[in-house]
C-alpha positions as CSV (number, residue, x, y, z in Angstrom):
1,M,100.2,98.3,112.0
2,T,97.1,97.2,110.1
3,L,93.7,95.9,111.2
4,R,94.5,92.6,109.5
5,Q,97.6,92.2,111.5
6,L,95.7,93.0,114.7
7,R,93.0,90.4,113.9
8,I,95.6,87.8,113.3
9,F,97.6,88.7,116.4
10,A,94.4,88.7,118.5
11,A,93.4,85.2,117.2
12,V,96.9,83.8,118.1
13,A,96.7,85.4,121.5
14,R,93.3,84.1,122.2
15,L,93.9,80.5,120.9
16,G,97.6,80.3,122.0
17,S,98.4,78.7,118.7
18,F,99.5,79.9,115.2
19,S,98.0,76.8,113.5
20,R,94.7,77.1,115.3
21,A,94.5,80.8,114.5
22,A,95.2,79.9,110.8
23,E,92.3,77.4,110.9
24,E,89.9,79.8,112.4
25,L,90.8,82.6,110.0
26,Q,90.9,80.2,107.1
27,I,94.3,81.3,105.9
28,S,97.7,79.4,105.8
29,Q,99.9,79.1,108.9
30,P,102.8,80.7,107.1
31,S,100.6,83.7,106.4
32,V,99.9,84.0,110.1
33,S,103.6,83.8,111.0
34,I,104.5,86.4,108.4
35,Q,101.9,88.9,109.6
36,V,102.9,88.5,113.3
37,A,106.6,88.8,112.3
38,D,105.9,92.0,110.4
39,L,103.9,93.4,113.3
40,E,106.8,92.6,115.7
41,R,109.2,94.3,113.2
42,V,107.1,97.4,113.1
43,L,106.7,97.6,116.9
44,G,110.3,96.5,117.6
45,V,109.3,93.9,120.2
46,D,108.6,90.2,120.6
47,L,104.9,89.6,121.1
48,F,105.0,85.8,121.7
49,T,107.3,83.2,123.1
50,Q,107.0,79.6,121.9
51,E,106.9,76.6,124.3
52,G,106.4,73.5,122.3
53,R,103.3,74.1,120.2
54,R,101.9,76.8,122.6
55,A,102.3,80.5,121.9
56,H,102.5,82.6,125.0
57,L,102.2,86.4,125.1
58,T,105.2,88.4,126.3
59,G,104.7,91.5,128.4
60,A,104.5,93.6,125.3
61,G,102.1,91.2,123.8
62,R,99.7,91.4,126.7
63,V,99.7,95.2,126.4
64,L,98.9,95.0,122.7
65,D,96.3,92.4,123.3
66,E,94.3,94.8,125.5
67,Y,94.4,97.5,122.9
68,A,93.6,95.0,120.1
69,R,90.5,93.8,121.8
70,R,89.2,97.3,122.2
71,I,90.1,98.4,118.7
72,L,88.6,95.4,117.0
73,A,85.4,95.6,119.0
74,L,85.1,99.2,118.0
75,V,85.8,98.4,114.3
76,D,83.2,95.6,114.3
77,D,80.7,97.9,115.9
78,A,81.4,100.6,113.3
79,E,80.9,98.0,110.4
80,A,77.6,96.8,111.8
81,S,76.3,100.4,112.2
82,V,77.4,101.4,108.6
83,K,75.9,98.2,107.1
84,G,72.7,99.0,108.8
85,A,72.5,102.5,107.3
86,K,70.3,103.4,104.4
87,H,71.4,103.3,100.7
88,P,74.4,101.0,101.1
89,R,77.0,101.4,98.3
90,R,78.1,98.2,96.5
91,P,81.9,97.9,97.1
92,Q,84.2,97.8,94.2
93,T,86.3,94.6,94.0
94,A,90.0,94.6,93.2
95,E,89.2,93.2,89.8
96,Q,86.8,96.1,89.1
97,A,89.3,98.8,90.2
98,P,91.5,99.5,87.2
99,V,94.9,100.9,87.6
100,G,94.9,104.3,85.8
101,P,97.7,105.4,83.4
102,G,99.3,107.6,86.1
103,A,98.7,105.2,89.1
104,V,101.7,103.5,90.6
105,P,100.8,100.0,92.1
106,P,102.6,98.6,95.1
107,P,105.8,96.6,94.2
108,F,104.2,93.5,95.5
109,E,101.2,92.2,97.5
110,V,100.9,89.0,99.6
111,V,98.2,86.7,98.5
112,E,96.6,83.9,100.5
113,H,97.0,80.3,99.6
114,T,95.8,77.2,101.3
115,A,99.1,75.6,102.3
116,D,101.9,77.8,100.9
117,V,102.5,81.5,100.5
118,G,102.3,83.7,97.4
119,L,102.5,87.2,96.0
120,V,101.4,89.4,93.1
121,A,104.2,91.6,91.9
122,H,103.9,94.7,89.8
123,G,106.3,96.7,87.6
124,R,106.2,99.5,85.0
125,S,108.7,97.4,83.0
126,L,109.6,93.7,82.9
127,E,112.9,94.5,84.6
128,E,111.1,96.2,87.5
129,L,108.6,93.4,87.7
130,F,111.3,90.7,88.1
131,A,113.1,92.9,90.7
132,N,109.9,93.5,92.7
133,A,109.0,89.7,92.6
134,A,112.5,89.1,94.1
135,R,111.9,91.7,96.8
136,G,108.5,90.2,97.6
137,M,110.0,86.7,97.9
138,M,112.7,88.0,100.3
139,H,109.9,89.7,102.4
140,F,108.8,86.1,103.3
141,L,112.3,85.1,104.4
142,I,113.7,88.1,106.3
143,D,113.3,91.7,107.2
144,P,115.0,93.6,104.3
145,A,116.1,96.3,106.7
146,A,118.4,93.8,108.4
147,V,120.4,93.1,105.3
148,R,123.1,95.5,104.1
149,P,123.7,95.9,100.4
150,V,127.5,95.8,100.8
151,E,128.4,93.1,98.2
152,R,127.4,92.6,94.6
153,R,126.9,89.3,92.9
154,A,126.3,88.9,89.1
155,R,123.6,86.5,88.1
156,E,122.4,85.0,84.8
157,V,119.5,82.7,84.3
158,E,117.8,81.2,81.2
159,A,114.5,79.4,80.5
160,G,112.2,78.5,77.6
161,D,109.6,81.2,78.2
162,R,108.9,84.3,80.3
163,E,107.1,82.4,83.1
164,G,109.8,79.8,83.4
165,L,112.4,82.6,83.5
166,L,110.7,84.2,86.5
167,V,110.6,80.9,88.4
168,N,114.3,80.2,87.5
169,W,115.3,83.7,88.6
170,L,113.6,83.4,92.0
171,N,114.9,79.9,92.6
172,D,118.4,81.0,91.6
173,L,118.2,83.6,94.4
174,L,117.1,80.9,96.9
175,L,120.2,78.9,95.7
176,L,122.4,81.9,96.3
177,L,121.0,82.1,99.9
178,N,121.0,78.4,100.8
179,A,124.0,77.2,99.0
180,D,126.3,80.2,99.0
181,G,125.1,81.8,102.3
182,F,124.6,85.2,100.7
183,V,121.5,87.1,101.7
184,P,120.0,89.3,98.9
185,A,118.9,92.8,99.8
186,D,118.3,94.5,96.4
187,F,118.1,93.6,92.8
188,E,119.2,95.3,89.6
189,V,118.0,93.6,86.4
190,S,120.1,95.0,83.5
191,E,119.2,92.8,80.6
192,L,116.0,90.8,80.1
193,S,114.3,88.9,77.3
194,D,111.6,86.2,77.3
195,T,114.3,83.6,77.8
196,M,117.3,85.2,79.5
197,L,118.0,87.5,82.4
198,R,121.2,89.2,83.5
199,G,121.5,91.3,86.6
200,D,123.2,92.0,89.9
201,V,122.2,91.1,93.4
202,L,123.3,93.3,96.3
203,G,123.5,91.9,99.8
204,E,125.8,90.3,102.3
205,P,126.9,87.0,103.7
206,V,124.6,85.4,106.3
207,D,125.2,86.7,109.8
208,P,123.4,84.6,112.4
209,Q,123.8,87.4,115.0
210,R,121.8,89.9,112.9
211,H,119.7,87.9,110.4
212,R,116.5,86.5,111.8
213,F,114.7,84.4,109.1
214,H,110.9,84.2,109.1
215,L,110.1,81.3,106.8
216,D,112.0,78.5,105.0
217,V,110.9,79.1,101.4
218,K,111.9,76.0,99.4
219,A,111.1,77.0,95.9
220,A,109.0,79.2,93.5
221,T,106.5,77.0,91.8
222,Y,104.5,76.9,88.6
223,H,101.2,76.6,90.5
224,Q,98.8,79.5,89.4
225,L,101.8,81.2,87.8
226,Y,101.3,84.0,85.3
227,V,103.1,87.0,83.9
228,R,100.9,89.5,82.0
229,K,100.6,93.1,80.9
230,N,97.6,95.1,81.9
231,A,98.0,98.8,82.8
232,V,101.3,97.7,84.2
233,W,103.2,94.4,84.2
234,E,101.9,91.9,86.8
235,A,103.0,88.4,87.9
236,R,101.6,85.9,90.4
237,V,103.9,83.4,92.1
238,I,103.2,80.7,94.7
239,F,106.1,79.5,96.9
240,D,106.6,76.1,98.5
241,V,107.4,76.5,102.2
């Protein structure tokens, strides 16, 4: 459970609407839905019920709302007190904070986008980068813990360049889910060049009784897309939802 999740949860609870919370927080509605779904997964409870466009707190949601109000008020109080202290230190931005040679970045991070959702994936190799980008995309769709890696599907994709290959790889996985009804759980990229990828996808057929999907991700896009090497490999992808 993170402070960001609590702030988003508290906004939805107060406004009774995912879309109004997104407007107030100036983030996309899919981002609000993802953060609330992740919070529900961590806590193992449903926090809201939906009636039309109105989001109502469940019993568990009302309990969390009481704690969230107190926690966020205390955090805001602490921030105000610290900012009022002498000799404030200028914060270091993400761009200013280099990844050292021995540092291991997270597999992927969610990035905000006006209407859609996106991620920045990391990898010590291109193979790991492409696998982590796939893991990040599936994070938007479903809780990975709900998918069992009991079947293996071989995949091969091609493109004219490295960026196009990443888009084609991710869209091929969406095709595997939407056309073949196979939910990916993990990814093994065995062969990779700038124009061709071969690998295996581990997962299982869709089970409506166990698989609860968060978002309908339509496609990986070329908008703001990049694949580059800094201290480690990094890629940014925006998804159409």
